[in-house]
C-alpha positions in Angstrom: 0.0 25.7 -35.1 0.8 23.4 -32.2 2.1 25.1 -29.1 5.7 24.4 -28.1 6.1 23.6 -24.4 9.4 24.6 -22.8 11.1 22.2 -20.4 10.6 23.3 -16.8 13.6 23.8 -14.6 14.8 21.0 -12.3 13.8 21.2 -8.6 16.3 21.4 -5.8 15.8 19.9 -2.4 14.0 22.9 -1.0 13.3 25.7 -3.4 13.9 26.6 -7.0 12.9 29.4 -9.3 9.6 29.5 -11.1 9.8 27.2 -14.1 9.8 28.6 -17.6 6.4 27.9 -18.9 4.7 28.0 -22.2 2.8 31.1 -23.2 -0.8 29.9 -23.7 -2.4 33.3 -24.0 -4.5 33.4 -27.1 -3.9 29.7 -27.9 -6.8 27.4 -28.6 -6.7 24.4 -26.2 -9.2 21.5 -26.0 -9.8 19.9 -22.7 -11.3 16.4 -23.1 -13.4 15.1 -20.3 -15.7 17.4 -18.4 -15.3 15.7 -15.0 -13.6 17.2 -11.9 -10.0 17.1 -13.4 -11.1 18.4 -16.8 -13.0 21.4 -15.3 -10.0 22.2 -13.1 -7.7 22.1 -16.1 -10.1 24.3 -18.1 -10.1 26.8 -15.1 -6.3 27.0 -15.1 -6.1 27.4 -18.9 -8.7 30.2 -18.9 -6.7 32.0 -16.2 -3.6 31.7 -18.4 -5.4 33.4 -21.3 -6.1 30.4 -23.5 -9.2 29.9 -25.6 -10.6 26.8 -24.1 -13.0 24.2 -25.6 -14.3 21.7 -23.0 -15.1 18.5 -24.9 -17.0 15.4 -23.8 -18.8 12.5 -25.4 -21.7 13.1 -23.1 -24.3 15.7 -24.1 -23.6 19.1 -22.7 -26.9 19.0 -20.7 -25.3 16.3 -18.5 -22.2 18.3 -17.5 -22.7 22.0 -18.2 -23.6 22.7 -14.6 -20.3 21.4 -13.3 -18.4 23.8 -15.6 -20.8 26.7 -15.2 -18.4 28.6 -12.9 -15.6 28.6 -15.5 -16.1 31.8 -17.5 -15.1 31.9 -21.1 -15.0 28.2 -22.0 -16.7 26.8 -25.1 -18.6 23.5 -24.5 -18.7 20.7 -27.1 -20.6 17.7 -26.1 -22.1 14.6 -27.7 -22.2 14.7 -31.5 -20.1 17.9 -31.4 -17.1 16.1 -29.8 -14.9 16.1 -32.9 -15.7 19.7 -33.6 -14.2 20.8 -30.3 -10.8 19.4 -31.4 -10.7 21.4 -34.7 -7.9 23.9 -35.0 -6.5 23.5 -31.5 -2.8 24.0 -30.5 -2.9 21.6 -27.5 -5.2 18.8 -26.2 -5.4 18.1 -22.5 -7.0 14.8 -21.5 -8.6 14.0 -18.2 -7.5 10.8 -16.5 -10.7 9.0 -17.3 -10.3 9.6 -21.0 -8.2 6.9 -22.9 -5.4 8.7 -24.9 -5.9 6.2 -27.8 -9.4 7.4 -28.8 -9.9 7.3 -32.6 -10.9 11.0 -32.5 -7.3 11.9 -31.5 -5.8 10.4 -34.7 -6.4 13.5 -36.8 -5.0 15.7 -34.0 -1.8 13.7 -33.8 -1.3 13.7 -37.6 -1.3 17.5 -37.3 1.4 17.4 -34.8 -0.7 18.7 -31.9 0.6 17.7 -28.5 -1.8 15.5 -26.3 -1.0 15.7 -22.6 -2.7 14.9 -19.4 -4.0 17.1 -16.7 -1.1 16.2 -14.4 1.4 17.1 -17.1 -0.2 20.4 -17.7 -0.2 21.3 -14.0 3.4 20.3 -13.5 4.5 22.9 -16.0 3.2 25.6 -13.8 4.5 24.4 -10.5 7.7 25.7 -9.0 7.9 23.7 -5.7 9.2 20.2 -5.2 6.8 17.4 -6.2 6.5 14.2 -4.2 4.6 11.7 -6.3 3.2 8.4 -5.1 1.8 5.6 -7.2 1.0 1.9 -6.8 -2.0 -0.4 -7.2 -3.0 -0.1 -3.5 -2.2 2.2 -0.6 -1.7 5.4 -2.5 -4.2 7.5 -0.7 -3.1 6.4 2.8 0.5 7.0 2.0 -0.1 10.4 0.4 -2.3 11.5 3.3 0.3 10.3 5.8 3.2 12.1 3.9 1.1 15.3 4.1 0.7 14.8 7.9 4.5 14.2 8.3 5.4 17.3 6.4 2.9 19.5 8.4 4.3 18.1 11.7 7.8 19.1 10.4 6.8 22.7 9.7 6.1 22.9 6.0 2.8 23.5 4.2 2.2 20.9 1.5 -0.5 20.7 -1.1 -2.0 17.2 -1.0 -4.0 16.0 -4.0 -3.9 14.5 -7.4 -5.9 11.3 -7.8 -6.8 11.9 -4.1 -9.3 14.7 -4.0 -8.0 17.9 -5.5 -6.7 18.0 -9.0 -3.1 19.3 -9.4 -4.2 22.0 -11.8 -5.9 23.6 -8.8 -2.5 23.8 -7.1 -1.1 25.3 -10.3 -3.9 27.8 -10.5 -3.3 28.9 -6.8 0.4 29.5 -7.6 -0.5 31.4 -10.7 -3.0 33.6 -8.8 -0.5 34.2 -6.0 2.2 35.2 -8.5 -0.2 37.7 -10.0 -0.4 39.5 -6.7 3.3 40.4 -7.0 4.1 39.2 -3.5 7.5 38.0 -2.6 6.3 34.5 -1.7 4.6 33.2 -4.9 3.7 29.8 -3.6 0.8 29.2 -1.1 2.6 25.9 -0.2 6.2 24.6 -0.1 5.8 21.3 -1.8 3.3 19.1 -3.7 2.3 15.6 -2.5 0.5 13.9 -5.4 -1.3 10.6 -5.6 -1.0 9.4 -9.2 -2.9 6.6 -11.0 -1.8 4.7 -14.1 -4.3 6.8 -16.0 -2.5 10.0 -15.0 1.0 8.6 -15.6 0.4 7.3 -19.1 -0.1 10.8 -20.4 3.0 12.5 -18.9 5.8 13.9 -21.0 8.2 16.0 -18.8 6.5 15.6 -15.4 9.5 15.5 -13.0 8.9 14.6 -9.4 11.8 15.3 -7.0 10.7 12.2 -5.0 8.8 9.4 -6.7 7.4 6.4 -4.7 6.3 3.1 -6.1 4.4 1.0 -3.5 3.3 -2.1 -5.4 2.0 -3.4 -8.7 -0.7 -6.0 -9.0 -3.3 -6.6 -11.7 -5.8 -3.8 -12.0 -7.5 -1.6 -14.7 -7.0 -4.2 -17.4 -10.2 -3.0 -19.0 -8.2 0.2 -19.8 -4.7 -1.1 -20.3 -3.9 -3.6 -23.1 -2.0 -5.9 -20.7 -0.5 -6.2 -17.2 2.8 -5.2 -18.8 1.3 -2.0 -20.2 -0.2 -1.2 -16.8 3.1 -1.8 -15.0 4.9 0.4 -17.6 2.5 3.2 -16.9 3.2 3.0 -13.2 7.0 3.0 -13.9 6.6 6.2 -15.8 6.7 8.0 -12.5 10.5 7.7 -12.6 10.9 8.6 -16.3 12.2 12.1 -16.0 14.1 11.9 -12.7 17.8 12.8 -12.6 20.7 12.1 -10.2 19.5 14.8 -7.8 16.1 13.1 -7.3 15.0 10.2 -5.2 13.2 6.9 -6.1 11.5 5.2 -3.2 10.8 1.5 -3.8 9.1 -1.3 -1.8 11.9 -3.8 -1.4 9.4 -6.6 -0.7 7.7 -6.5 -4.1 9.5 -8.2 -7.0 7.4 -6.3 -9.6 8.5 -3.0 -8.0 12.2 -4.0 -7.9 12.1 -4.9 -11.6 12.4 -1.1 -12.3 15.5 -0.7 -10.1 18.1 -1.0 -12.9 16.5 1.7 -15.0 16.4 4.3 -12.2 18.4 7.6 -12.5 17.4 9.0 -9.2 19.0 7.9 -5.8 17.5 4.7 -4.5 15.7 4.7 -1.2 13.9 1.5 0.0 11.4 0.3 2.6 10.7 -3.2 3.8 8.7 -5.1 6.4 10.9 -8.2 5.8 14.5 -7.2 5.6 17.1 -4.6 6.3 17.8 -2.1 3.4 21.0 -0.1 2.7 19.2 3.3 2.6 15.7 3.8 3.9 13.5 2.2 6.6 12.7 -1.4 7.6 11.1 -3.5 10.4 13.5 -5.2 12.7 11.5 -7.3 15.2 9.1 -5.0 16.9 10.9 -1.8 15.9 11.1 0.4 12.8 14.6 1.3 11.9 16.1 3.9 9.6 19.4 4.4 7.9 20.0 7.7 6.1 23.1 9.8 5.4 25.3 7.6 7.6 22.9 7.6 10.6 21.1 4.5 11.8 18.6 4.6 14.6 15.2 3.5 15.7 12.3 5.6 14.5 9.5 4.1 16.6 8.0 0.8 17.8 5.7 -1.0 15.3 3.0 -1.2 18.0 2.7 2.6 17.9 1.1 2.4 14.4 -2.6 2.9 14.9 -3.6 1.2 11.7 -4.3 -2.6 11.4 -2.5 -5.0 9.1 1.0 -5.5 7.8 0.0 -3.7 4.6 -0.5 -0.6 6.7 2.9 -1.1 8.3 4.3 -1.1 4.8 2.4 2.1 4.0 3.8 3.8 7.1 7.3 2.8 6.1 6.8 4.3 2.6 5.8 7.6 4.2 8.7 7.5 6.7 11.1 7.0 3.8 9.8 10.1 2.2 10.1 11.9 5.5 13.8 11.0 5.7 14.4 12.3 2.2 12.7 15.6 3.0 14.5 16.1 6.2 11.7 15.5 8.7 12.7 15.1 12.3 12.3 11.7 13.9 10.1 13.2 16.6 7.9 14.9 14.0 7.5 11.7 12.1 6.5 9.8 15.2 3.9 12.3 16.1 2.4 12.2 12.7 2.2 8.4 12.6 0.8 8.1 16.1 -2.0 10.6 15.4 -3.0 9.3 12.0 -6.4 7.6 12.0 -6.7 6.4 8.4 -9.1 7.4 5.7 -12.8 7.1 5.2 -13.9 3.9 3.3 -10.5 2.3 3.9 -10.9 -0.5 6.5 -13.0 2.0 8.3 -14.8 0.9 11.5 -18.2 2.5 11.1 -20.2 0.8 13.9 -20.1 -1.8 16.6 -23.5 -3.4 17.6 -24.3 -6.5 19.6 -20.7 -7.7 19.4 -20.4 -7.2 15.7 -17.9 -4.7 14.2 -19.0 -3.3 10.8 -16.1 -2.3 8.6 -16.3 -0.2 5.4 -13.6 -1.0 2.9 -15.3 0.2 -0.2 -12.1 1.8 -1.5 -10.7 -1.7 -1.9 -11.5 -2.2 -5.5 -9.2 -5.0 -6.6 -8.3 -8.5 -5.5 -5.0 -7.6 -3.8 -6.6 -4.8 -1.8 -9.4 -7.1 -0.6 -7.0 -9.9 0.4 -4.9 -7.5 2.4 -7.9 -6.2 4.2 -9.0 -9.7 5.0 -5.6 -10.6 6.2 -5.7 -7.8 8.7 -8.7 -9.2 10.5 -8.2 -11.1 13.7 -11.7 -12.5 14.3 -14.3 -14.5 12.4 -15.9 -12.4 9.7 -18.5 -12.2 7.0 -17.5 -10.4 3.8 -20.0 -8.7 1.4 -18.4 -8.3 -2.1 -19.6 -6.5 -5.2 -18.4 -4.4 -8.1 -17.6 -4.4 -11.8 -15.2 -6.4 -13.9 -12.0 -4.5 -14.6 -10.4 -7.0 -16.9 
């Protein structure tokens, strides 16, 4: 019988009670995809008492070691893929697994829910979620939001598509709750980077703050069209209500196209124009307007990262800081000390007057063009990669 997932409670600005979650003890659950996210999901499900089948098209010999520390799972690889889906009450798919596989047709006909790893995690999280998506800039913005929140005195979990799967955060909360301590959460909020792959498999995922940075063509080898890709990105706002916040890049027409469908409170950021609520660039200053207060946050020249795309990234993080009640001084400290991420326009060496920059995280045309635009001296660019549609 398919398991019925109960709707989790809505988050308040700071705290809210632990959400009502489904009882998975004794239920048969298939996790499809034996990569990092799939193994993390399996680990959470085992802790919740589920009977877990870990399923992958690759032979078990290619991935068994990665899952060897998860006690109690049943591996199904290669030719046994379909067998791992038999008789399950729930299917959890990893981000790298398309949810339209032919093997899922029989599962759907039986009424078995198919959800993603992020959706699973969110049903066991009881702290506010700040979710960030966009074609480019996600990792930088998520990391900077984490730095802002730490400067302002909270302990965030920073992960998702960046580094640590969200199911690891859910597992940490579950384990802390099992200790019977008064404080059940090892962190006060979640900051999650989410890709289109993760957002296309959500159902009730409900971020208190949702951020959309930009939408340009990418992953068209996975999505049927650019419209489908954009729709997956817009899913981040799908379950928001009037008490939530939608943070949009006011300089991107594709982003602004979702504005009329929003239910959360609109917050904007712009490097080109003043916005009613949010942050913007005015000359050489970054300005903010929030809850009737308008003031300067900091000079643009204090941003240590190069390029106007990084100014936009900083504005996005500052907009979230406003919503979450961070002090202006705390936000300034976080931005001034932020040195960027590895493989993102990273200066790796200077030799004989030549600066070598690693931008291997720039995996689409728009990201590459923005990196080039940030350069102020003659350059030679080395390009490579795979076709993504």
